[in-house]
N, CA, C and O of each residue as an XYZ file, in Angstrom:
916
protein
N      20.270     28.767      2.739
C      20.631     27.476      2.332
C      20.671     26.593      3.328
O      20.218     25.482      3.053
N      21.110     26.772      4.486
C      21.063     25.923      5.622
C      19.766     25.593      6.092
O      19.484     24.444      6.432
N      18.938     26.562      6.132
C      17.623     26.383      6.547
C      16.872     25.652      5.632
O      16.049     24.872      6.111
N      16.987     25.743      4.224
C      16.364     25.128      3.198
C      16.724     23.509      3.292
O      15.910     22.622      3.034
N      18.024     23.304      3.686
C      18.586     22.011      3.594
C      17.900     21.359      4.961
O      17.453     20.229      4.764
N      17.763     21.792      6.103
C      17.254     21.416      7.293
C      15.873     21.084      6.966
O      15.500     19.952      7.274
N      15.096     21.825      6.429
C      13.654     21.639      5.970
C      13.523     20.290      5.195
O      12.714     19.425      5.530
N      14.372     20.172      4.136
C      14.458     19.026      3.367
C      14.756     17.784      4.220
O      14.206     16.721      3.934
N      15.502     17.864      5.131
C      16.002     16.677      5.960
C      14.686     16.341      6.879
O      14.383     15.175      7.131
N      13.945     17.440      7.351
C      12.738     17.042      8.204
C      11.817     16.579      7.516
O      11.182     15.676      8.061
N      11.414     16.963      6.193
C      10.342     16.317      5.438
C      10.810     14.932      4.971
O       9.969     14.064      4.739
N      12.137     14.691      4.822
C      12.367     13.330      4.447
C      12.111     12.340      5.584
O      11.652     11.205      5.460
N      12.473     12.941      6.686
C      12.147     12.151      8.003
C      10.714     11.735      8.142
O      10.404     10.612      8.540
N       9.818     12.683      7.798
C       8.557     12.573      8.020
C       7.918     11.639      6.811
O       6.909     10.955      6.981
N       8.581     11.704      5.683
C       8.252     10.790      4.514
C       8.603      9.442      5.089
O       7.784      8.534      4.955
N       9.639      9.242      5.660
C      10.237      7.839      6.159
C       9.086      7.444      7.163
O       8.439      6.429      6.908
N       8.823      8.106      8.169
C       7.833      7.822      9.232
C       6.627      7.390      8.729
O       6.255      6.234      8.931
N       5.848      8.327      7.982
C       4.423      7.868      7.381
C       4.807      6.674      6.453
O       3.973      5.773      6.371
N       5.908      6.561      5.780
C       6.170      5.329      4.866
C       6.019      4.087      5.793
O       5.290      3.143      5.488
N       6.779      4.143      6.991
C       6.809      2.941      8.073
C       5.449      2.579      8.474
O       5.192      1.385      8.629
N       4.337      3.676      8.706
C       3.391      3.423      9.084
C       2.490      2.663      7.983
O       1.815      1.669      8.250
N       2.561      3.214      6.813
C       1.929      2.737      5.548
C       2.300      1.284      5.270
O       1.479      0.413      4.983
N       3.674      1.101      5.388
C       4.117     -0.246      5.136
C       3.664     -1.222      6.206
O       3.417     -2.373      5.848
N       3.557     -0.953      7.227
C       3.121     -1.832      8.211
C       1.544     -2.192      8.035
O       1.113     -3.318      8.284
N       0.729     -1.122      7.581
C      -0.537     -1.521      7.351
C      -0.637     -2.309      5.969
O      -1.514     -3.164      5.844
N       0.195     -2.051      4.990
C       0.140     -2.761      3.888
C       0.363     -4.386      4.131
O      -0.374     -5.269      3.695
N       1.506     -4.561      4.898
C       1.860     -5.960      5.281
C       0.776     -6.755      6.129
O       0.510     -7.947      5.971
N       0.194     -5.898      7.057
C      -0.810     -6.515      7.866
C      -2.209     -6.863      6.993
O      -2.897     -7.868      7.175
N      -2.447     -5.911      6.102
C      -3.608     -6.150      5.264
C      -3.390     -7.188      4.366
O      -4.340     -7.917      4.082
N      -2.198     -7.393      3.826
C      -1.951     -8.537      2.885
C      -2.081     -9.872      3.670
O      -2.702    -10.805      3.162
N      -1.521     -9.982      4.871
C      -1.710    -11.258      5.620
C      -3.197    -11.449      5.990
O      -3.707    -12.568      5.952
N      -3.903    -10.321      6.357
C      -5.450    -10.596      6.519
C      -6.040    -10.972      5.312
O      -6.928    -11.813      5.456
N      -5.851    -10.656      4.301
C      -6.302    -10.908      2.978
C      -5.979    -12.434      2.728
O      -6.788    -13.086      2.067
N      -4.970    -12.969      3.167
C      -4.737    -14.439      2.874
C      -5.623    -15.305      3.496
O      -5.707    -16.467      3.097
N      -6.382    -14.847      4.538
C      -7.312    -15.704      5.194
C      -8.464    -16.150      4.178
O      -9.266    -17.045      4.446
N      -8.460    -15.533      3.156
C      -9.492    -16.110      2.151
C      -9.165    -17.553      1.682
O      -9.966    -18.192      1.000
N      -7.876    -18.079      2.098
C      -7.601    -19.229      1.503
C      -7.771    -20.486      2.794
O      -7.528    -21.687      2.674
N      -8.233    -19.804      3.940
C      -8.310    -20.787      5.159
C      -9.678    -21.578      5.137
O      -9.851    -22.542      5.882
N     -10.633    -21.140      4.263
C     -11.787    -21.848      4.034
C     -12.784    -21.380      5.293
O     -12.746    -20.299      5.881
N     -13.770    -22.607      5.561
C     -14.983    -22.201      6.521
C     -14.394    -22.725      7.943
O     -13.740    -23.749      8.139
N     -14.752    -21.871      8.758
C     -14.400    -22.447     10.382
C     -15.350    -23.382     10.774
O     -16.542    -23.139     10.586
N     -14.977    -24.443     11.305
C     -15.927    -25.671     11.573
C     -16.701    -25.311     12.914
O     -17.760    -25.910     13.102
N     -16.315    -24.477     13.774
C     -17.064    -24.123     14.883
C     -18.147    -23.320     14.428
O     -19.256    -23.813     14.628
N     -18.110    -22.111     13.818
C     -19.050    -21.103     13.646
C     -19.758    -21.412     12.185
O     -20.898    -21.006     11.959
N     -19.021    -22.140     11.234
C     -19.783    -22.319      9.896
C     -19.428    -21.100      9.044
O     -19.828    -21.104      7.880
N     -18.799    -20.171      9.443
C     -18.491    -19.067      8.751
C     -17.138    -19.072      8.191
O     -16.213    -19.646      8.766
N     -16.992    -18.415      7.027
C     -15.667    -18.364      6.203
C     -14.715    -17.516      7.163
O     -15.117    -16.560      7.827
N     -13.427    -17.976      7.152
C     -12.282    -17.234      7.949
C     -12.198    -15.690      7.623
O     -11.915    -14.839      8.465
N     -12.465    -15.452      6.374
C     -12.375    -14.128      5.992
C     -13.384    -13.263      6.486
O     -13.165    -12.077      6.733
N     -14.660    -13.906      6.661
C     -15.764    -13.119      7.216
C     -15.523    -12.911      8.740
O     -15.734    -11.802      9.231
N     -15.087    -13.948      9.497
C     -14.771    -13.906     10.742
C     -13.794    -12.775     11.071
O     -13.901    -12.062     12.068
N     -12.759    -12.665     10.077
C     -11.633    -11.519     10.231
C     -12.240    -10.195     10.082
O     -11.848     -9.225     10.731
N     -13.306    -10.142      9.134
C     -13.936     -8.945      9.027
C     -14.769     -8.532     10.249
O     -14.748     -7.389     10.703
N     -15.505     -9.537     10.751
C     -16.227     -9.176     11.951
C     -15.202     -8.629     13.179
O     -15.539     -7.689     13.899
N     -13.986     -9.288     13.323
C     -13.107     -8.828     14.257
C     -12.625     -7.359     14.166
O     -12.536     -6.535     15.076
N     -12.345     -7.233     12.897
C     -12.180     -5.717     12.538
C     -13.043     -4.755     13.003
O     -12.737     -3.778     13.687
N     -14.331     -5.123     12.535
C     -15.514     -4.177     12.866
C     -15.634     -3.937     14.437
O     -15.820     -2.801     14.874
N     -15.516     -5.105     15.312
C     -15.626     -4.970     16.683
C     -14.406     -4.681     17.311
O     -14.519     -4.539     18.528
N     -13.263     -4.549     16.852
C     -11.978     -4.326     17.630
C     -12.182     -2.976     18.269
O     -12.668     -1.995     17.706
N     -11.694     -3.052     19.679
C     -11.640     -1.901     20.542
C     -12.838     -1.755     21.339
O     -13.033     -0.753     22.027
N     -13.841     -2.960     21.249
C     -15.057     -2.862     22.248
C     -14.475     -3.350     23.663
O     -13.457     -4.020     23.835
N     -15.337     -2.868     24.613
C     -16.462     -2.115     24.443
C     -16.107     -0.581     24.365
O     -17.046      0.176     24.119
N     -14.853     -0.040     24.547
C     -14.612      1.342     24.293
C     -15.235      1.912     23.124
O     -15.793      3.005     23.220
N     -15.197      1.244     21.961
C     -15.529      1.719     20.682
C     -16.853      0.908     20.295
O     -16.967     -0.293     20.540
N     -17.791      1.632     19.700
C     -19.037      0.834     19.294
C     -18.735      0.040     17.828
O     -17.614      0.111     17.323
N     -19.510     -0.498     17.378
C     -19.343     -1.353     16.165
C     -18.820     -0.534     14.924
O     -19.471      0.377     14.414
N     -17.596     -0.943     14.493
C     -17.015     -0.241     13.363
C     -16.350      1.126     13.683
O     -15.749      1.692     12.770
N     -16.409      1.664     14.840
C     -15.764      2.861     15.106
C     -14.178      2.834     15.019
O     -13.485      3.606     14.356
N     -13.784      1.887     15.750
C     -12.245      1.843     15.667
C     -11.765      1.571     14.278
O     -10.736      2.133     13.902
N     -12.373      0.808     13.524
C     -11.997      0.533     12.008
C     -12.037      1.733     11.224
O     -11.133      1.887     10.403
N     -13.084      2.764     11.350
C     -13.177      3.854     10.733
C     -12.009      4.869     11.121
O     -11.326      5.489     10.306
N     -11.889      4.935     12.652
C     -10.614      5.694     13.011
C      -9.444      5.302     12.323
O      -8.771      6.131     11.710
N      -9.110      3.948     12.383
C      -7.822      3.381     11.618
C      -7.773      3.792     10.143
O      -6.698      4.102      9.630
N      -8.969      3.800      9.426
C      -8.860      4.089      8.093
C      -8.685      5.676      7.959
O      -7.959      6.167      7.094
N      -9.315      6.338      8.761
C      -9.047      7.971      8.709
C      -7.517      8.363      8.972
O      -6.930      9.253      8.358
N      -7.019      7.649      9.869
C      -5.594      7.820     10.188
C      -4.690      7.371      9.115
O      -3.683      8.012      8.815
N      -5.023      6.328      8.559
C      -4.187      5.858      7.344
C      -4.337      6.633      6.123
O      -3.387      6.772      5.353
N      -5.606      7.200      5.881
C      -5.751      8.176      4.927
C      -4.992      9.339      5.012
O      -4.406      9.801      4.033
N      -4.956      9.949      6.354
C      -4.182     11.040      6.691
C      -2.537     10.817      6.517
O      -1.772     11.728      6.200
N      -2.163      9.555      6.761
C      -0.848      9.273      6.604
C      -0.598      9.241      4.958
O       0.420      9.761      4.501
N      -1.469      8.675      4.189
C      -1.252      8.724      2.686
C      -1.035     10.042      2.421
O       0.078     10.387      2.024
N      -2.108     11.021      2.605
C      -2.138     12.358      2.214
C      -0.795     13.126      2.736
O      -0.159     13.832      1.953
N      -0.438     12.977      3.938
C       0.772     13.726      4.367
C       2.026     13.120      3.493
O       2.836     13.911      3.010
N       2.170     11.746      3.304
C       3.169     11.184      2.716
C       3.233     11.813      1.247
O       4.243     12.281      0.721
N       2.194     11.747      0.795
C       2.097     12.224     -0.767
C       2.438     13.920     -0.842
O       3.170     14.401     -1.707
N       1.886     14.574      0.039
C       2.265     15.978      0.122
C       3.564     16.371      0.302
O       4.033     17.320     -0.325
N       4.296     15.625      1.235
C       5.642     15.851      1.514
C       6.608     15.541      0.426
O       7.582     16.257      0.198
N       6.300     14.378     -0.294
C       7.013     13.978     -1.558
C       6.966     15.015     -2.622
O       7.908     15.434     -3.295
N       5.467     15.427     -2.669
C       5.425     16.618     -3.821
C       6.269     17.728     -3.501
O       6.947     18.293     -4.359
N       6.252     18.084     -2.211
C       6.897     19.529     -1.806
C       8.285     19.289     -1.912
O       8.996     20.248     -2.213
N       8.918     17.928     -1.676
C      10.359     17.804     -1.814
C      10.696     17.867     -3.267
O      11.757     18.384     -3.614
N       9.772     17.321     -4.227
C      10.197     17.434     -5.586
C      10.130     18.932     -6.201
O      10.824     19.371     -7.117
N       9.239     19.528     -5.554
C       9.078     21.068     -5.922
C      10.411     21.810     -5.484
O      11.091     22.490     -6.252
N      10.670     21.604     -4.242
C      11.926     22.045     -3.514
C      13.180     21.774     -4.213
O      14.038     22.657     -4.243
N      13.388     20.588     -4.808
C      14.409     20.179     -5.436
C      14.493     20.744     -6.846
O      15.587     21.054     -7.317
N      13.307     20.890     -7.560
C      13.194     21.555     -8.891
C      13.794     22.941     -8.883
O      14.576     23.365     -9.734
N      13.304     23.666     -7.730
C      13.696     25.120     -7.479
C      15.149     25.259     -7.310
O      15.769     26.222     -7.760
N      15.657     24.352     -6.697
C      17.259     24.390     -6.287
C      17.866     24.189     -7.581
O      19.002     24.637     -7.731
N      17.299     23.584     -8.554
C      18.061     23.258     -9.909
C      17.143     23.714    -11.091
O      16.755     22.913    -11.941
N      16.785     25.162    -11.101
C      15.962     25.590    -12.102
C      16.299     25.283    -13.573
O      15.375     25.074    -14.359
N      17.657     25.243    -14.003
C      17.947     24.821    -15.266
C      18.363     23.331    -15.386
O      19.201     22.836    -14.631
N      17.709     22.611    -16.415
C      17.808     21.277    -16.554
C      19.214     20.990    -17.165
O      19.776     21.786    -17.917
N      19.736     19.800    -16.788
C      21.031     19.497    -17.354
C      20.926     19.152    -18.813
O      19.944     18.518    -19.200
N      21.844     19.515    -19.630
C      21.742     19.082    -21.081
C      21.798     17.841    -21.422
O      21.241     17.493    -22.463
N      22.460     16.937    -20.642
C      22.533     15.485    -20.768
C      22.081     14.782    -19.479
O      22.710     14.997    -18.443
N      21.124     14.031    -19.487
C      20.490     13.529    -18.358
C      21.293     12.270    -17.832
O      21.226     11.277    -18.556
N      22.025     12.173    -16.701
C      22.758     11.117    -16.263
C      22.141     10.668    -14.938
O      22.274     11.344    -13.918
N      21.466      9.519    -14.969
C      20.781      8.882    -13.797
C      21.653      8.291    -12.852
O      21.262      8.052    -11.709
N      23.093      7.971    -13.330
C      23.911      7.523    -12.252
C      23.464      6.263    -11.546
O      23.059      5.306    -12.207
N      23.523      6.230    -10.235
C      22.877      5.051     -9.548
C      21.426      4.974     -9.127
O      20.960      4.103     -8.392
N      20.711      6.056     -9.712
C      19.368      6.028     -9.459
C      18.633      4.809    -10.368
O      19.108      4.297    -11.382
N      17.381      4.495     -9.748
C      16.711      3.449    -10.360
C      15.358      3.969    -11.018
O      14.946      5.098    -10.752
N      14.821      3.298    -11.699
C      13.533      3.597    -12.426
C      12.563      3.851    -11.398
O      11.840      4.844    -11.480
N      12.458      2.854    -10.204
C      11.572      3.226     -9.195
C      11.835      4.404     -8.374
O      10.905      5.090     -7.951
N      12.935      4.643     -8.154
C      13.274      6.114     -7.466
C      12.835      7.229     -8.449
O      12.190      8.181     -8.010
N      13.127      7.156     -9.635
C      12.727      8.405    -10.506
C      11.214      8.529    -10.877
O      10.729      9.492    -11.471
N      10.520      7.404    -10.441
C       9.053      7.451    -10.676
C       8.335      7.355     -9.382
O       7.172      6.954     -9.435
N       8.872      7.678     -8.155
C       8.077      7.472     -6.959
C       6.808      8.490     -6.899
O       5.699      8.207     -6.447
N       7.157      9.566     -7.377
C       5.912     10.507     -7.416
C       4.685     10.153     -8.237
O       3.527     10.338     -7.861
N       5.099      9.564     -9.536
C       3.957      8.981    -10.428
C       3.369      7.838     -9.857
O       2.160      7.652     -9.991
N       4.165      6.954     -9.161
C       3.632      5.553     -8.705
C       2.877      5.871     -7.416
O       1.834      5.291     -7.114
N       3.459      6.834     -6.656
C       2.652      7.183     -5.300
C       1.251      7.714     -5.719
O       0.221      7.318     -5.173
N       1.271      8.644     -6.733
C      -0.080      9.340     -6.963
C      -0.982      8.196     -7.698
O      -2.180      8.154     -7.416
N      -0.545      7.450     -8.449
C      -1.506      6.254     -8.991
C      -1.893      5.305     -7.852
O      -2.964      4.699     -7.876
N      -1.022      5.186     -6.870
C      -1.473      4.235     -5.708
C      -2.588      4.887     -5.144
O      -3.650      4.278     -5.013
N      -2.441      6.220     -4.748
C      -3.485      7.027     -3.967
C      -4.859      6.976     -4.643
O      -5.898      6.905     -3.986
N      -4.825      7.016     -6.026
C      -5.936      7.217     -6.777
C      -6.616      5.769     -6.701
O      -7.844      5.693     -6.674
N      -5.784      4.573     -6.667
C      -6.362      3.236     -6.466
C      -6.836      2.928     -5.094
O      -7.722      2.080     -4.979
N      -6.403      3.456     -4.140
C      -6.737      3.342     -2.656
C      -8.229      4.006     -2.628
O      -9.016      3.551     -1.798
N      -8.619      4.961     -3.411
C      -9.945      5.636     -3.449
C     -10.853      4.699     -3.908
O     -11.927      4.403     -3.383
N     -10.233      4.129     -5.189
C     -11.168      3.076     -6.039
C     -11.418      1.756     -5.083
O     -12.531      1.242     -4.969
N     -10.440      1.358     -4.526
C     -10.515      0.180     -3.665
C     -11.520      0.355     -2.447
O     -12.272     -0.566     -2.131
N     -11.507      1.576     -1.770
C     -12.423      1.720     -0.812
C     -13.824      1.872     -1.263
O     -14.757      1.422     -0.599
N     -13.988      2.512     -2.404
C     -15.346      2.467     -3.004
C     -15.685      1.237     -3.559
O     -16.898      1.051     -3.646
N     -14.919      0.289     -3.984
C     -15.248     -0.960     -4.592
C     -15.481     -1.977     -3.304
O     -16.580     -2.512     -3.159
N     -14.593     -2.175     -2.545
C     -14.732     -3.286     -1.478
C     -15.128     -2.914     -0.097
O     -15.575     -3.753      0.684
N     -14.962     -1.604      0.227
C     -15.277     -1.285      1.537
C     -16.909     -0.651      1.404
O     -17.805     -1.167      2.071
N     -17.141      0.320      0.630
C     -18.287      1.047      0.578
C     -19.042      0.187     -0.360
O     -20.126     -0.137      0.124
N     -18.835     -0.269     -1.494
C     -19.482     -1.198     -2.493
C     -20.052     -0.248     -3.426
O     -20.878     -0.666     -4.237
N     -19.714      0.997     -3.420
C     -20.226      1.978     -4.302
C     -20.066      1.569     -5.877
O     -20.948      1.742     -6.718
N     -18.902      1.050     -6.100
C     -18.427      0.714     -7.682
C     -18.364     -0.679     -7.933
O     -17.844     -1.173     -8.934
N     -19.015     -1.435     -6.813
C     -18.930     -3.058     -6.897
C     -20.280     -3.322     -7.782
O     -21.414     -2.935     -7.501
N     -19.936     -3.961     -8.746
C     -20.833     -4.551     -9.815
C     -21.310     -5.958     -9.695
O     -22.104     -6.448    -10.498
N     -20.814     -6.595     -8.678
C     -21.318     -8.063     -8.535
C     -22.308     -8.289     -7.338
O     -22.388     -9.436     -6.898
N     -22.959     -7.444     -6.856
C     -24.095     -7.435     -5.922
C     -23.386     -7.322     -4.408
O     -23.197     -8.348     -3.756
N     -23.089     -6.284     -4.002
C     -22.267     -5.993     -2.868
C     -23.110     -6.164     -1.545
O     -24.121     -5.486     -1.359
N     -22.702     -7.006     -0.718
C     -23.650     -7.237      0.587
C     -22.759     -6.739      1.754
O     -21.628     -7.197      1.917
N     -23.256     -5.854      2.509
C     -22.465     -5.428      3.710
C     -22.053     -6.372      4.598
O     -22.961     -6.994      5.149
N     -20.772     -6.692      4.931
C     -20.300     -7.468      6.008
C     -19.927     -8.918      5.328
O     -19.209     -9.718      5.927
N     -20.428     -9.167      4.136
C     -20.109    -10.429      3.589
C     -18.787    -10.476      2.706
O     -18.765    -10.588      1.480
N     -17.747    -10.374      3.508
C     -16.282    -10.214      2.934
C     -16.057    -11.107      1.849
O     -15.857    -10.734      0.693
N     -16.095    -12.378      2.263
C     -15.599    -13.441      1.140
C     -16.484    -13.387      0.010
O     -16.002    -13.512     -1.116
N     -17.820    -13.203      0.180
C     -18.812    -13.177     -0.880
C     -18.527    -11.902     -1.798
O     -18.665    -11.931     -3.021
N     -18.179    -10.954     -1.188
C     -17.921     -9.657     -1.950
C     -16.658     -9.780     -2.841
O     -16.601     -9.255     -3.953
N     -15.586    -10.545     -2.262
C     -14.405    -10.595     -2.853
C     -14.666    -11.615     -4.133
O     -14.347    -11.305     -5.281
N     -15.171    -12.634     -3.849
C     -15.410    -13.624     -5.013
C     -16.242    -12.908     -6.159
O     -15.865    -12.986     -7.328
N     -17.325    -12.243     -5.812
C     -18.109    -11.575     -6.922
C     -17.272    -10.524     -7.475
O     -17.267    -10.442     -8.703
N     -16.538     -9.675     -6.790
C     -15.789     -8.597     -7.191
C     -14.723     -9.025     -8.400
O     -14.459     -8.275     -9.340
N     -14.197    -10.252     -8.234
C     -13.178    -10.510     -9.159
C     -13.371    -11.560    -10.232
O     -12.509    -12.252    -10.775
N     -14.725    -11.535    -10.434
C     -15.312    -12.227    -11.668
C     -14.721    -11.600    -12.929
O     -14.369    -12.331    -13.856
N     -14.610    -10.377    -12.991
C     -14.501     -9.460    -14.150
C     -13.095     -9.342    -14.347
O     -12.411     -8.866    -13.442
N     -12.466     -9.796    -15.648
C     -10.997     -9.660    -15.783
C     -10.430     -8.277    -15.672
O      -9.293     -8.016    -15.280
N     -11.471     -7.295    -16.112
C     -10.778     -5.910    -16.261
C     -10.569     -5.429    -14.605
O      -9.555     -4.831    -14.245
N     -11.470     -5.717    -13.852
C     -11.221     -5.358    -12.447
C      -9.945     -6.056    -11.817
O      -9.120     -5.503    -11.090
N      -9.942     -7.369    -12.233
C      -8.692     -8.255    -11.763
C      -7.362     -7.406    -12.340
O      -6.387     -7.166    -11.628
N      -7.453     -7.072    -13.466
C      -6.327     -6.477    -14.236
C      -5.803     -5.232    -13.471
O      -4.603     -5.048    -13.269
N      -6.947     -4.247    -12.991
C      -6.770     -3.251    -12.357
C      -6.118     -3.439    -11.045
O      -5.238     -2.697    -10.609
N      -6.641     -4.561    -10.389
C      -5.968     -4.843     -9.040
C      -4.522     -5.307     -9.154
O      -3.669     -4.926     -8.352
N      -4.262     -6.121    -10.145
C      -3.038     -6.767    -10.217
C      -1.965     -5.690    -10.750
O      -0.810     -5.676    -10.323
N      -2.316     -5.031    -11.462
C      -1.495     -3.737    -12.025
C      -1.117     -2.825    -10.934
O       0.002     -2.316    -10.867
N      -2.106     -2.609    -10.034
C      -1.891     -1.870     -8.931
C      -1.045     -2.295     -7.813
O      -0.359     -1.548     -7.115
N      -1.165     -3.640     -7.704
C      -0.293     -4.101     -6.466
C       1.026     -4.399     -6.890
O       1.900     -4.495     -6.029
N       1.336     -4.581     -8.233
C       2.624     -4.659     -8.647
C       3.342     -3.264     -8.776
O       4.545     -3.125     -8.551
N       2.524     -2.271     -9.147
C       3.099     -0.878     -9.083
C       3.223     -0.503     -7.599
O       4.117      0.318     -7.398
N       2.517     -0.919     -6.461
C       2.817     -0.719     -5.160
C       4.098     -1.445     -4.771
O       4.951     -0.944     -4.038
N       4.182     -2.729     -5.343
C       5.547     -3.252     -5.031
C       6.754     -2.542     -5.662
O       7.839     -2.536     -5.079
N       6.585     -1.983     -6.772
C       7.516     -1.157     -7.329
C       8.023     -0.016     -6.420
O       9.192      0.258     -6.151
N       6.918      0.576     -6.014
C       7.033      1.696     -5.125
C       7.681      1.390     -3.751
O       8.541      2.093     -3.220
N       7.187      0.319     -3.277
C       7.861     -0.230     -1.954
C       9.344     -0.610     -1.911
O      10.098     -0.517     -0.942
N       9.640     -1.087     -3.227
C      11.077     -1.403     -3.382
C      11.970     -0.123     -3.035
O      12.898     -0.114     -2.226
N      11.554      0.871     -3.738
C      12.617      1.908     -3.562
C      12.310      2.666     -2.016
O      13.188      3.238     -1.370
N      10.947      2.542     -1.608
C      10.694      3.180     -0.219
C      11.316      2.646      0.711
O      11.777      3.365      1.597
N      11.508      1.073      0.752
C      12.184      0.368      1.686
C      13.670      0.700      1.775
O      14.289      0.912      2.818
N      14.158      0.717      0.517
C      15.730      0.907      0.395
C      16.000      2.479      1.021
O      16.967      2.703      1.750
N      15.053      3.496      0.651
C      15.314      4.715      1.030
C      15.154      4.908      2.442
O      15.771      5.866      2.908
N      14.412      4.161      3.291
C      14.466      4.059      4.725
C      15.808      3.929      5.246
O      16.309      4.724      6.041
N      16.393      2.870      4.761
C      17.779      2.737      5.182
C      18.667      3.993      5.120
O      19.315      4.411      6.080
N      18.634      4.563      3.880
C      19.214      5.776      3.615
C      18.967      6.879      4.622
O      19.819      7.425      5.322
N      17.641      7.126      4.583
C      17.220      8.270      5.603
C      17.688      8.149      6.993
O      18.032      9.131      7.651
N      17.701      6.907      7.452
C      18.155      6.734      8.909
C      19.682      6.480      9.050
O      20.200      6.082     10.093
N      20.372      6.758      7.866
C      21.858      6.554      7.961
C      22.350      5.176      8.416
O      23.228      5.031      9.267
N      21.632      4.031      7.700
C      21.989      2.948      7.978
C      22.911      2.315      6.946
O      23.619      1.351      7.238
N      22.898      2.790      5.905
C      23.660      2.245      4.739
C      25.262      2.351      4.705
O      25.897      3.352      5.036
N      25.727      1.307      4.307
C      27.145      1.195      4.235
C      27.616      0.370      3.131
O      26.780     -0.417      2.687
N      28.689      0.374      2.627
C      29.073     -0.498      1.486
C      28.869     -1.986      1.815
O      28.324     -2.745      1.014
N      29.315     -2.377      3.001
C      29.098     -3.713      3.404
C      27.718     -4.298      3.572
O      27.475     -5.502      3.648
N      26.890     -3.371      3.620
C      25.398     -3.901      3.947
C      24.549     -3.424      2.787
O      23.426     -3.929      2.757
N      24.822     -2.616      1.887
C      23.975     -2.115      1.009
C      23.359     -3.374      0.042
O      22.160     -3.469     -0.219
N      24.119     -4.068     -0.312
C      23.413     -5.358     -1.252
C      22.481     -6.126     -0.532
O      21.512     -6.653     -1.079
N      22.756     -6.226      0.808
C      21.684     -6.908      1.607
C      20.468     -6.186      1.836
O      19.402     -6.800      1.885
N      20.531     -4.649      2.013
C      19.466     -4.053      2.138
C      18.559     -3.957      0.801
O      17.332     -4.058      0.825
N      19.290     -3.757     -0.309
C      18.568     -3.884     -1.592
C      17.987     -5.289     -1.923
O      17.027     -5.421     -2.682
N      18.599     -6.304     -1.332
C      17.852     -7.817     -1.421
C      16.696     -7.722     -0.720
O      15.654     -8.181     -1.189
N      16.741     -7.088      0.545
C      15.712     -7.209      1.543
C      14.478     -6.333      0.869
O      13.323     -6.759      0.884
N      14.826     -5.124      0.304
C      13.765     -4.380     -0.251
C      13.038     -5.058     -1.555
O      11.843     -4.864     -1.776
N      13.813     -5.820     -2.348
C      13.412     -6.503     -3.468
C      12.475     -7.637     -2.985
O      11.349     -7.768     -3.464
N      12.937     -8.402     -2.082
C      12.209     -9.587     -1.560
C      10.856     -9.281     -0.929
O       9.820     -9.904     -1.160
N      11.006     -8.140     -0.020
C       9.793     -7.545      0.578
C       8.722     -7.062     -0.444
O       7.522     -7.277     -0.271
N       9.192     -6.443     -1.443
C       8.232     -5.820     -2.532
C       7.663     -7.029     -3.285
O       6.465     -7.011     -3.565
N       8.415     -8.070     -3.634
C       7.774     -9.239     -4.275
C       6.868     -9.876     -3.444
O       5.820    -10.261     -3.963
N       7.061    -10.079     -2.195
C       6.180    -10.853     -1.436
C       4.813    -10.158     -1.221
O       3.723    -10.730     -1.246
N       5.015     -8.943     -1.021
C       3.780     -8.167     -0.817
C       2.959     -8.004     -2.183
O       1.737     -8.144     -2.152
N       3.581     -7.727     -3.309
C       2.854     -7.609     -4.457
C       2.153     -8.991     -4.865
O       0.986     -9.015     -5.256
N       2.988    -10.201     -4.741
C       2.318    -11.421     -5.043
C       1.289    -11.782     -4.087
O       0.260    -12.346     -4.460
N       1.557    -11.425     -2.611
C       0.502    -11.809     -1.770
C      -0.824    -11.222     -2.053
O      -1.832    -11.900     -1.852
N      -0.917     -9.772     -2.594
C      -2.098     -9.248     -2.877
C      -2.627     -9.801     -4.380
O      -3.809    -10.092     -4.566
N      -1.842     -9.882     -5.175
C      -2.128    -10.400     -6.449
C      -2.890    -11.760     -6.552
O      -3.883    -11.959     -7.252
N      -2.300    -12.615     -5.786
C      -2.771    -13.963     -5.675
C      -4.347    -14.115     -5.395
O      -4.927    -15.094     -5.864
N      -4.982    -13.253     -4.710
C      -6.414    -13.244     -4.310
C      -7.202    -13.109     -5.613
O      -7.893    -14.050     -6.003
N      -7.113    -11.891     -6.339
C      -7.839    -11.664     -7.393
C      -7.860    -12.750     -8.384
O      -8.878    -13.175     -8.930
N      -6.500    -13.224     -8.599
C      -6.156    -14.189     -9.536
C      -6.716    -15.405     -9.465
O      -7.145    -16.016    -10.444
N      -6.743    -15.948     -7.899
C      -7.370    -17.111     -7.714
C      -8.859    -17.169     -7.919
O      -9.410    -18.207     -8.287
N      -9.495    -16.075     -7.686
C     -10.996    -15.999     -7.948
C     -11.295    -16.103     -9.459
O     -12.144    -16.848     -9.947
N     -10.496    -15.268    -10.129
C     -10.678    -15.315    -11.614
C     -10.393    -16.783    -12.320
O     -11.029    -17.187    -13.293
N      -9.495    -17.399    -11.767
C      -9.179    -18.737    -12.486
C      -9.902    -19.867    -11.791
O      -9.627    -21.045    -12.021
N     -10.871    -19.467    -10.901
C     -11.682    -20.521    -10.339
C     -11.253    -21.352     -9.176
O     -11.827    -22.397     -8.870
N     -10.085    -20.790     -8.447
C      -9.534    -21.589     -7.404
C     -10.384    -21.097     -6.115
O     -10.342    -21.757     -5.077
N     -11.058    -20.063     -6.205
C     -11.972    -19.500     -5.094
C     -13.128    -19.269     -5.595
O     -13.259    -18.609     -6.626
N     -14.229    -19.833     -4.867
C     -15.724    -19.655     -5.275
C     -16.600    -19.881     -4.300
O     -17.807    -19.768     -4.515
């Protein structure tokens, strides 16, 4: 029993570590996306989002050639997503084996809907990530005339379709739902929670989730309603 408990603690630790890595990426990615509102750079005549895309493809030069560092980053992030999801599934299976007989009456106590559906929301987000890569990175499922390197143009053409916008907005608010519990769980995993601070941590988790969800959603919605074109 002790060995099983230690294994669970170790898995929760790595869930938290991979969660931090993914949270940092999500936050930076959201900030980068908001460059869509900066308009055209007066010096180069290029859109700020396109310049940001160029910087991403050239980062690490001259050690890395065009796009190499960006693809390494993508592979590391996909690895972190895979490990994160694997560990969460493993913990869920471990918990079920530890309690093979279900309770006759379900009492959720202090657990939240976000906490009880982490596995479902995480799996759905993983599927969306694959779609997002195929849509706006590779252009495989982009129906608006994908042009390699034309980041701003690809974003504007992608979100002309209400169904696509609905998919993205639903996904990012599901991400916010997931992050709310994830951020709150980080404090618990690292033993930082205490009665005097718990309300503040929960408020931080809520505000963080709302900012990230809104920060992502505002881009496709702005395109759809004609504020970006």
